[in-house]
N, CA and C atoms as a LAMMPS dump frame, in Angstrom:
ITEM: TIMESTEP
0
ITEM: NUMBER OF ATOMS
504
ITEM: BOX BOUNDS ff ff ff
-5.0000000000000000e+02 5.0000000000000000e+02
-5.0000000000000000e+02 5.0000000000000000e+02
-5.0000000000000000e+02 5.0000000000000000e+02
ITEM: ATOMS id mol type element x y z
1 1 1 N 339.872 -4.91 187.378
2 1 2 C 338.739 -5.83 186.471
3 1 3 C 339.934 -5.738 185.21
4 2 1 N 340.584 -4.972 184.643
5 2 2 C 341.147 -4.992 183.223
6 2 3 C 342.56 -5.566 183.77
7 3 1 N 343.095 -5.327 185.101
8 3 2 C 344.336 -6.118 185.082
9 3 3 C 344.253 -7.69 185.641
10 4 1 N 342.762 -8.17 185.95
11 4 2 C 342.908 -9.491 186.082
12 4 3 C 342.718 -10.077 184.647
13 5 1 N 341.826 -9.45 183.844
14 5 2 C 341.186 -10.163 182.366
15 5 3 C 342.653 -10.085 181.741
16 6 1 N 343.49 -9.003 181.519
17 6 2 C 345.2 -9.022 181.16
18 6 3 C 345.466 -10.338 182.183
19 7 1 N 345.777 -10.792 183.138
20 7 2 C 346.453 -11.88 183.693
21 7 3 C 345.889 -13.265 183.526
22 8 1 N 344.505 -13.016 183.26
23 8 2 C 343.763 -14.18 182.995
24 8 3 C 344.338 -14.523 181.066
25 9 1 N 344.644 -13.543 180.723
26 9 2 C 344.716 -13.741 179.068
27 9 3 C 346.035 -14.275 179.028
28 10 1 N 347.056 -13.561 179.873
29 10 2 C 347.958 -14.201 179.664
30 10 3 C 348.3 -15.088 180.04
31 11 1 N 347.907 -15.708 181.23
32 11 2 C 347.909 -17.164 182.003
33 11 3 C 347.393 -18.325 180.547
34 12 1 N 346.297 -18.002 180.048
35 12 2 C 345.804 -19.184 179.127
36 12 3 C 346.841 -19.095 178.459
37 13 1 N 347.563 -18.328 177.573
38 13 2 C 348.221 -18.312 176.273
39 13 3 C 349.847 -18.788 176.635
40 14 1 N 349.877 -18.906 178.255
41 14 2 C 350.764 -19.603 178.178
42 14 3 C 350.906 -20.698 179.184
43 15 1 N 349.381 -21.212 179.361
44 15 2 C 349.2 -22.771 179.376
45 15 3 C 348.941 -23.187 177.993
46 16 1 N 348.513 -22.613 177.328
47 16 2 C 348.167 -23.178 175.742
48 16 3 C 349.835 -23.7 175.204
49 17 1 N 350.207 -22.773 175.528
50 17 2 C 351.752 -22.691 174.46
51 17 3 C 352.533 -23.81 175.499
52 18 1 N 352.451 -24.316 176.735
53 18 2 C 353.324 -25.525 177.194
54 18 3 C 352.705 -26.92 176.737
55 19 1 N 351.25 -26.813 176.535
56 19 2 C 350.614 -27.937 176.188
57 19 3 C 350.611 -28.228 174.381
58 20 1 N 350.794 -27.372 173.9
59 20 2 C 351.025 -27.496 172.056
60 20 3 C 351.361 -28.155 171.684
61 21 1 N 352.792 -28.662 172.523
62 21 2 C 353.956 -29.866 171.901
63 21 3 C 353.229 -30.94 172.198
64 22 1 N 352.171 -31.281 172.873
65 22 2 C 351.829 -32.902 173.196
66 22 3 C 350.988 -32.714 172.115
67 23 1 N 350.11 -32.268 171.378
68 23 2 C 348.629 -32.017 170.599
69 23 3 C 349.516 -32.32 169.038
70 24 1 N 348.476 -32.994 168.372
71 24 2 C 348.416 -33.455 167.198
72 24 3 C 347.784 -32.016 166.538
73 25 1 N 348.293 -32.337 164.774
74 25 2 C 347.494 -31.153 163.957
75 25 3 C 346.848 -31.803 163.095
76 26 1 N 346.005 -30.636 162.875
77 26 2 C 345.035 -31.052 162.026
78 26 3 C 345.216 -30.599 160.759
79 27 1 N 345.761 -30.69 159.364
80 27 2 C 345.846 -30.285 158.133
81 27 3 C 344.35 -30.159 157.442
82 28 1 N 343.384 -30.342 157.987
83 28 2 C 342.224 -30.176 156.559
84 28 3 C 341.672 -28.49 157
85 29 1 N 341.084 -27.994 155.987
86 29 2 C 340.679 -27.357 155.686
87 29 3 C 340.928 -26.31 155.15
88 30 1 N 339.765 -24.943 154.885
89 30 2 C 340.538 -23.681 153.779
90 30 3 C 341.059 -22.88 155.19
91 31 1 N 341.966 -22.135 154.477
92 31 2 C 342.787 -21.12 154.902
93 31 3 C 341.819 -19.722 154.552
94 32 1 N 341.877 -18.558 155.557
95 32 2 C 340.989 -17.424 155.238
96 32 3 C 341.998 -16.642 155.85
97 33 1 N 342.49 -15.639 154.618
98 33 2 C 343.22 -14.073 155.462
99 33 3 C 342.459 -13.407 156.39
100 34 1 N 343.018 -13.356 157.392
101 34 2 C 342.703 -12.26 158.468
102 34 3 C 343.442 -11.808 158.772
103 35 1 N 343.427 -10.385 159.965
104 35 2 C 344.722 -9.775 160.402
105 35 3 C 344.813 -10.394 162.004
106 36 1 N 346.12 -10.543 162.369
107 36 2 C 345.526 -10.932 164.109
108 36 3 C 346.784 -9.75 164.94
109 37 1 N 346.46 -9.649 166.457
110 37 2 C 347.975 -8.639 166.935
111 37 3 C 348.809 -9.703 167.329
112 38 1 N 349.782 -9.297 167.038
113 38 2 C 351.077 -10.112 167.956
114 38 3 C 352.252 -9.247 168.424
115 39 1 N 351.998 -9.128 169.935
116 39 2 C 352.933 -8.126 170.707
117 39 3 C 353.006 -7.142 170.729
118 40 1 N 351.197 -6.543 169.988
119 40 2 C 351.06 -5.36 170.284
120 40 3 C 351.655 -4.514 168.327
121 41 1 N 351.822 -5.682 167.766
122 41 2 C 351.609 -5.389 166.037
123 41 3 C 350.667 -5.906 165.481
124 42 1 N 350.568 -5.416 164.729
125 42 2 C 349.248 -6.175 163.619
126 42 3 C 350.046 -6.361 162.286
127 43 1 N 349.573 -8.021 161.812
128 43 2 C 350.527 -8.689 160.917
129 43 3 C 349.183 -9.596 160.307
130 44 1 N 349.685 -9.351 158.574
131 44 2 C 348.749 -10.296 157.968
132 44 3 C 348.482 -11.878 158.494
133 45 1 N 347.876 -12.586 158.601
134 45 2 C 348.125 -14.12 158.591
135 45 3 C 347.031 -15.125 158.108
136 46 1 N 346.951 -16.17 158.361
137 46 2 C 346.476 -16.984 157.665
138 46 3 C 345.684 -18.091 158.923
139 47 1 N 344.92 -18.502 159.184
140 47 2 C 343.792 -19.35 160.29
141 47 3 C 343.576 -20.494 159.398
142 48 1 N 343.576 -21.385 159.546
143 48 2 C 343.494 -22.791 159.518
144 48 3 C 342.427 -23.419 159.812
145 49 1 N 341.563 -24.388 159.701
146 49 2 C 340.779 -24.544 160.127
147 49 3 C 340.906 -25.05 161.607
148 50 1 N 341.802 -25.297 162.109
149 50 2 C 341.861 -26.128 163.789
150 50 3 C 342.748 -24.022 164.104
151 51 1 N 342.088 -23.523 163.964
152 51 2 C 342.509 -22.173 164.863
153 51 3 C 344.085 -21.894 164.47
154 52 1 N 344.814 -22.672 163.833
155 52 2 C 346.497 -21.939 164.003
156 52 3 C 346.39 -21.298 163.566
157 53 1 N 347.086 -20.287 163.653
158 53 2 C 347.247 -18.703 162.86
159 53 3 C 348.567 -18.675 161.985
160 54 1 N 349.523 -18.943 161.231
161 54 2 C 350.675 -18.645 160.595
162 54 3 C 350.494 -17.003 160.457
163 55 1 N 351.605 -16.616 160.218
164 55 2 C 352.077 -14.769 159.117
165 55 3 C 351.681 -15.577 158.114
166 56 1 N 351.186 -14.725 157.343
167 56 2 C 351.012 -14.354 155.89
168 56 3 C 351.808 -15.071 154.813
169 57 1 N 353.303 -14.686 155.326
170 57 2 C 354.565 -15.317 154.446
171 57 3 C 354.735 -16.682 154.531
172 58 1 N 354.52 -17.456 155.574
173 58 2 C 355.076 -18.657 156.149
174 58 3 C 354.246 -20.031 154.67
175 59 1 N 354.884 -20.664 154.897
176 59 2 C 354.289 -21.35 154.027
177 59 3 C 353.314 -22.505 154.949
178 60 1 N 352.081 -21.956 155.145
179 60 2 C 351.198 -22.564 156.354
180 60 3 C 351.059 -23.794 155.772
181 61 1 N 350.579 -24.412 154.272
182 61 2 C 349.951 -25.108 153.486
183 61 3 C 350.866 -26.42 153.492
184 62 1 N 352.361 -26.208 153.356
185 62 2 C 352.896 -27.324 153.103
186 62 3 C 353.425 -27.829 154.414
187 63 1 N 353.321 -26.934 154.906
188 63 2 C 354.111 -27.341 156.758
189 63 3 C 352.613 -28.177 157.067
190 64 1 N 351.344 -27.617 157.058
191 64 2 C 350.029 -28.417 157.434
192 64 3 C 350.098 -29.804 157.067
193 65 1 N 350.578 -29.676 155.819
194 65 2 C 350.116 -30.964 154.861
195 65 3 C 351.314 -31.859 154.907
196 66 1 N 352.625 -31.604 155.834
197 66 2 C 353.799 -32.461 155.644
198 66 3 C 353.236 -33.133 156.609
199 67 1 N 352.933 -32.261 158.136
200 67 2 C 352.649 -33.164 159.235
201 67 3 C 351.924 -33.757 159.534
202 68 1 N 350.411 -33.606 158.621
203 68 2 C 349.725 -34.097 158.691
204 68 3 C 349.612 -36.034 158.26
205 69 1 N 351.01 -35.25 156.631
206 69 2 C 350.933 -36.777 156.012
207 69 3 C 352.061 -37.509 157.175
208 70 1 N 353.24 -37.337 157.766
209 70 2 C 354.207 -37.978 158.229
210 70 3 C 353.281 -38.216 159.504
211 71 1 N 352.242 -37.439 160.159
212 71 2 C 351.391 -38.23 161.396
213 71 3 C 350.82 -39.779 161.015
214 72 1 N 350.206 -39.769 159.626
215 72 2 C 349.526 -40.772 159.058
216 72 3 C 350.7 -42.031 159.086
217 73 1 N 351.894 -41.917 159.068
218 73 2 C 352.91 -42.997 159.057
219 73 3 C 352.89 -44.113 160.169
220 74 1 N 352.5 -45.106 160.01
221 74 2 C 352.798 -46.195 160.957
222 74 3 C 353.763 -46.142 162.013
223 75 1 N 353.807 -45.655 163.36
224 75 2 C 354.902 -45.722 164.182
225 75 3 C 355.145 -44.136 164.511
226 76 1 N 354.556 -42.59 163.558
227 76 2 C 354.658 -41.431 164.323
228 76 3 C 353.761 -41.492 165.13
229 77 1 N 353.885 -40.985 166.481
230 77 2 C 353.217 -40.398 167.506
231 77 3 C 352.682 -39.243 167.254
232 78 1 N 353.6 -38.548 166.845
233 78 2 C 353.655 -37.005 166.563
234 78 3 C 354.738 -36.114 165.724
235 79 1 N 354.147 -35.269 165.214
236 79 2 C 355.484 -34.715 163.631
237 79 3 C 354.99 -33.043 164.265
238 80 1 N 356.338 -32.497 164.08
239 80 2 C 356.044 -31.198 164.586
240 80 3 C 357.485 -30.406 162.708
241 81 1 N 356.507 -29.854 162.51
242 81 2 C 357.591 -29.107 160.833
243 81 3 C 357.667 -27.872 160.819
244 82 1 N 358.779 -27.739 160.445
245 82 2 C 359.134 -26.3 160.376
246 82 3 C 359.931 -26.165 158.864
247 83 1 N 359.644 -25.377 157.933
248 83 2 C 360.154 -25.321 156.948
249 83 3 C 360.564 -23.912 156.314
250 84 1 N 361.61 -23.853 156.088
251 84 2 C 362.281 -22.43 155.513
252 84 3 C 363.382 -22.299 154.597
253 85 1 N 362.786 -21.787 153.561
254 85 2 C 364.014 -21.903 152.226
255 85 3 C 364.006 -23.334 151.507
256 86 1 N 364.971 -23.633 151.505
257 86 2 C 365.412 -25.327 151.122
258 86 3 C 365.551 -25.885 152.113
259 87 1 N 365.069 -25.64 153.569
260 87 2 C 365.712 -26.354 154.544
261 87 3 C 364.051 -26.716 155.438
262 88 1 N 364.17 -28.211 155.772
263 88 2 C 362.621 -28.729 156.123
264 88 3 C 363.804 -29.699 157.66
265 89 1 N 362.768 -29.21 158.415
266 89 2 C 363.097 -29.745 160.033
267 89 3 C 362.131 -30.294 160.231
268 90 1 N 362.21 -31.652 160.719
269 90 2 C 360.696 -32.977 161.144
270 90 3 C 361.552 -33.393 162.281
271 91 1 N 360.83 -32.995 163.629
272 91 2 C 360.626 -33.402 164.546
273 91 3 C 359.654 -34.439 165.116
274 92 1 N 360.017 -35.796 165.038
275 92 2 C 359.021 -36.937 165.236
276 92 3 C 358.864 -37.737 166.708
277 93 1 N 357.972 -37.827 167.441
278 93 2 C 357.9 -38.583 168.451
279 93 3 C 357.791 -40.25 168.061
280 94 1 N 358.287 -41.079 168.644
281 94 2 C 357.803 -42.314 168.536
282 94 3 C 358.533 -43.62 169.032
283 95 1 N 357.332 -44.799 169.153
284 95 2 C 357.804 -45.849 170.128
285 95 3 C 358.608 -46.849 169.227
286 96 1 N 358.485 -46.52 167.884
287 96 2 C 359.326 -47.867 166.939
288 96 3 C 360.454 -47.632 167.278
289 97 1 N 361.498 -48.062 166.067
290 97 2 C 363.223 -47.749 165.951
291 97 3 C 363.021 -46.777 165.28
292 98 1 N 363.801 -45.561 166.136
293 98 2 C 363.949 -44.526 165.461
294 98 3 C 364.964 -44.285 164.029
295 99 1 N 365.671 -45.243 163.837
296 99 2 C 366.448 -45.195 162.457
297 99 3 C 365.798 -45.877 160.914
298 100 1 N 364.378 -46.799 161.454
299 100 2 C 363.681 -47.46 160.528
300 100 3 C 362.999 -46.339 160.241
301 101 1 N 362.234 -45.559 161.149
302 101 2 C 360.839 -44.782 160.907
303 101 3 C 361.604 -43.347 160.751
304 102 1 N 363.036 -42.941 160.697
305 102 2 C 364.002 -41.294 160.306
306 102 3 C 363.865 -41.538 158.782
307 103 1 N 364.098 -42.707 158.716
308 103 2 C 364.095 -42.885 157.038
309 103 3 C 362.794 -42.727 156.677
310 104 1 N 361.585 -43.676 156.587
311 104 2 C 360.446 -43.277 156.114
312 104 3 C 360.039 -42.408 156.259
313 105 1 N 360.623 -41.248 157.11
314 105 2 C 359.564 -40.095 157.341
315 105 3 C 360.773 -39.084 156.444
316 106 1 N 361.578 -39.499 156.154
317 106 2 C 362.937 -38.625 154.735
318 106 3 C 362.395 -38.747 153.949
319 107 1 N 362.082 -40.505 153.624
320 107 2 C 361.806 -40.217 151.946
321 107 3 C 360.282 -39.936 151.89
322 108 1 N 359.041 -40.006 152.711
323 108 2 C 357.518 -39.57 152.517
324 108 3 C 358.194 -38.068 152.134
325 109 1 N 358.463 -37.157 153.356
326 109 2 C 359.252 -35.758 153.177
327 109 3 C 359.591 -35.754 151.532
328 110 1 N 360.349 -36.064 151.125
329 110 2 C 361.078 -35.946 149.789
330 110 3 C 360.159 -36.037 148.953
331 111 1 N 358.993 -36.875 148.827
332 111 2 C 357.928 -37.081 147.84
333 111 3 C 356.799 -36.094 148.134
334 112 1 N 356.979 -35.478 149.202
335 112 2 C 355.68 -34.584 149.423
336 112 3 C 356.388 -33.546 149.042
337 113 1 N 357.523 -33.35 149.356
338 113 2 C 357.359 -31.361 149.518
339 113 3 C 359.502 -31.443 148.491
340 114 1 N 359.697 -30.862 147.676
341 114 2 C 360.551 -30.845 147.064
342 114 3 C 361.872 -29.603 147.071
343 115 1 N 362.416 -30.324 148.4
344 115 2 C 363.318 -29.263 148.918
345 115 3 C 364.897 -29.795 149.038
346 116 1 N 365.72 -29.114 149.159
347 116 2 C 367.528 -29.056 149.139
348 116 3 C 367.853 -30.331 150.422
349 117 1 N 367.855 -29.524 151.682
350 117 2 C 367.576 -30.466 153.19
351 117 3 C 366.638 -30.811 153.587
352 118 1 N 366.349 -31.874 154.028
353 118 2 C 365.558 -32.292 154.762
354 118 3 C 366.127 -33.171 155.951
355 119 1 N 365.532 -32.817 157.365
356 119 2 C 366.288 -33.574 158.587
357 119 3 C 365.328 -33.732 159.715
358 120 1 N 365.588 -34.891 159.923
359 120 2 C 364.488 -35.605 160.676
360 120 3 C 365.05 -36.205 161.52
361 121 1 N 364.49 -35.833 163.264
362 121 2 C 365.24 -36.233 164.802
363 121 3 C 364.237 -36.291 165.287
364 122 1 N 364.523 -37.822 166.564
365 122 2 C 363.725 -38.156 167.285
366 122 3 C 364.696 -37.897 168.459
367 123 1 N 365.83 -37.329 168.655
368 123 2 C 366.01 -36.826 169.607
369 123 3 C 365.292 -36.222 170.295
370 124 1 N 364.684 -36.213 171.823
371 124 2 C 363.863 -35.813 172.172
372 124 3 C 363.792 -33.522 172.713
373 125 1 N 365.292 -33.624 172.857
374 125 2 C 365.557 -32.092 173.088
375 125 3 C 365.146 -31.387 172.279
376 126 1 N 365.834 -32.242 170.907
377 126 2 C 365.829 -31.243 169.512
378 126 3 C 364.157 -31.61 169.42
379 127 1 N 363.473 -32.181 169.2
380 127 2 C 362.17 -32.52 168.749
381 127 3 C 361.085 -31.418 169.668
382 128 1 N 361.236 -31.096 171.442
383 128 2 C 361.09 -30.155 171.559
384 128 3 C 361.877 -28.758 171.175
385 129 1 N 362.842 -28.539 170.756
386 129 2 C 363.264 -27.17 170.411
387 129 3 C 362.497 -27.085 168.968
388 130 1 N 362.536 -27.973 168.192
389 130 2 C 361.7 -27.594 166.94
390 130 3 C 359.502 -27.383 167.109
391 131 1 N 359.685 -28.423 167.805
392 131 2 C 358.068 -27.907 168.163
393 131 3 C 357.762 -26.593 168.88
394 132 1 N 358.742 -26.281 169.939
395 132 2 C 358.434 -25.078 169.931
396 132 3 C 358.917 -23.786 169.261
397 133 1 N 359.867 -24.073 168.15
398 133 2 C 359.643 -23.024 167.23
399 133 3 C 358.294 -23.086 166.192
400 134 1 N 357.893 -24.395 165.853
401 134 2 C 356.824 -24.983 165.452
402 134 3 C 355.265 -23.884 165.622
403 135 1 N 355.141 -23.785 166.918
404 135 2 C 354.28 -23.331 167.912
405 135 3 C 354.177 -21.936 167.759
406 136 1 N 355.811 -21.14 167.96
407 136 2 C 355.391 -19.909 167.767
408 136 3 C 355.121 -19.129 166.216
409 137 1 N 355.492 -20.378 165.072
410 137 2 C 355.194 -19.903 164.08
411 137 3 C 354.091 -19.782 163.991
412 138 1 N 353.1 -21.186 164.165
413 138 2 C 351.587 -21.49 164.384
414 138 3 C 351.078 -20.35 164.758
415 139 1 N 351.879 -19.634 166.006
416 139 2 C 351.105 -18.34 166.537
417 139 3 C 351.428 -17.245 165.777
418 140 1 N 351.276 -17.058 164.629
419 140 2 C 351.594 -15.882 164.075
420 140 3 C 352.758 -15.234 163.806
421 141 1 N 353.89 -15.448 164.512
422 141 2 C 355.137 -15.052 164.623
423 141 3 C 355.766 -14.851 163.173
424 142 1 N 356.1 -13.86 162.496
425 142 2 C 357.059 -13.8 161.481
426 142 3 C 358.237 -14.521 161.31
427 143 1 N 358.646 -15.464 160.46
428 143 2 C 360.042 -16.323 160.699
429 143 3 C 361.138 -15.623 160.793
430 144 1 N 361.126 -13.71 160.132
431 144 2 C 362.376 -13.679 160.618
432 144 3 C 362.555 -13.014 162.177
433 145 1 N 361.355 -13.31 162.962
434 145 2 C 361.242 -13.127 164.707
435 145 3 C 362.145 -14.461 164.958
436 146 1 N 362.121 -15.679 164.149
437 146 2 C 362.194 -16.778 165.042
438 146 3 C 363.593 -17.565 164.402
439 147 1 N 363.815 -16.854 163.241
440 147 2 C 365.383 -17.479 162.423
441 147 3 C 366.467 -17.571 163.048
442 148 1 N 367.022 -17.281 163.765
443 148 2 C 368.26 -17.238 164.656
444 148 3 C 368.218 -18.758 165.422
445 149 1 N 366.752 -18.734 165.942
446 149 2 C 366.494 -20.326 166.597
447 149 3 C 366.618 -21.33 165.542
448 150 1 N 365.845 -21.025 164.633
449 150 2 C 366.019 -22.182 163.322
450 150 3 C 367.337 -22.374 163.041
451 151 1 N 368.338 -21.611 162.768
452 151 2 C 369.342 -21.638 162.398
453 151 3 C 369.843 -22.086 163.251
454 152 1 N 369.949 -22.03 164.49
455 152 2 C 370.911 -22.433 166.26
456 152 3 C 370.177 -23.977 166.048
457 153 1 N 369.369 -24.725 165.442
458 153 2 C 369.216 -26.112 165.391
459 153 3 C 369.315 -26.741 163.98
460 154 1 N 369.53 -25.914 162.857
461 154 2 C 370.261 -26.511 161.794
462 154 3 C 372.121 -26.698 162.421
463 155 1 N 372.586 -25.601 162.741
464 155 2 C 373.826 -25.765 163.3
465 155 3 C 374.208 -27.102 164.378
466 156 1 N 373.18 -27.281 165.061
467 156 2 C 373.337 -28.287 166.429
468 156 3 C 373.277 -29.213 165.839
469 157 1 N 372.053 -29.541 164.418
470 157 2 C 372.187 -30.933 163.817
471 157 3 C 373.269 -31.261 163.158
472 158 1 N 374.034 -30.535 162.227
473 158 2 C 375.17 -30.554 161.402
474 158 3 C 376.888 -30.397 161.986
475 159 1 N 376.843 -30.184 163.468
476 159 2 C 377.554 -30.049 165.076
477 159 3 C 378.171 -31.552 164.699
478 160 1 N 379.545 -31.875 164.445
479 160 2 C 379.83 -33.383 165.28
480 160 3 C 379.558 -33.833 166.817
481 161 1 N 379.196 -34.72 166.931
482 161 2 C 378.493 -35.315 168.451
483 161 3 C 380.354 -35.877 169.211
484 162 1 N 380.804 -35.305 169.359
485 162 2 C 382.243 -36.205 170.25
486 162 3 C 381.746 -37.359 171.553
487 163 1 N 382.577 -38.087 171.299
488 163 2 C 381.799 -39.123 172.414
489 163 3 C 381.918 -39.07 173.641
490 164 1 N 382.551 -38.605 174.205
491 164 2 C 382.108 -37.663 175.796
492 164 3 C 381.01 -36.752 175.767
493 165 1 N 380.394 -35.76 174.311
494 165 2 C 378.989 -35.415 174.867
495 165 3 C 378.024 -36.298 174.289
496 166 1 N 376.931 -35.542 174.888
497 166 2 C 375.82 -36.396 174.716
498 166 3 C 374.808 -35.82 173.291
499 167 1 N 373.98 -36.113 172.803
500 167 2 C 373.592 -35.478 171.552
501 167 3 C 372.48 -34.194 171.706
502 168 1 N 372.583 -33.365 171.054
503 168 2 C 372.126 -32.264 170.795
504 168 3 C 371.454 -31.694 172.573
């Protein structure tokens, strides 16, 4: 019975992780401090009203607020935001002109949050990578555990694309 419950819990976590990138975010609600277990370690975290659990050192309010604000823009179907120090990565899904939406999201983000580097992407592969990173952070993973992935995304976005290569 114990093995069944562990398997059931693991399966539920995997399924929710796979479906998380298709959902939207609700930035409303108060945050309360709590303790959550992540991979056998107890870490302080913040939980939002929509049951998102962030590590206590992550900028949960800024991420939630910015994502909610961006999703309210016309033409934006979904947005994922990751913030670290002076860097903001925003992955958006849209059916509109990507250049127009990207410019509008960059301008909106710059007005909402004061950071040196704001990068907005619409490329599906890049958006999925940002979504995965966002999901890990929403589940309470400390940034230092996923920082290498964040830096890889930044580096890939900064690398020039050769004519014979695809984007990201």
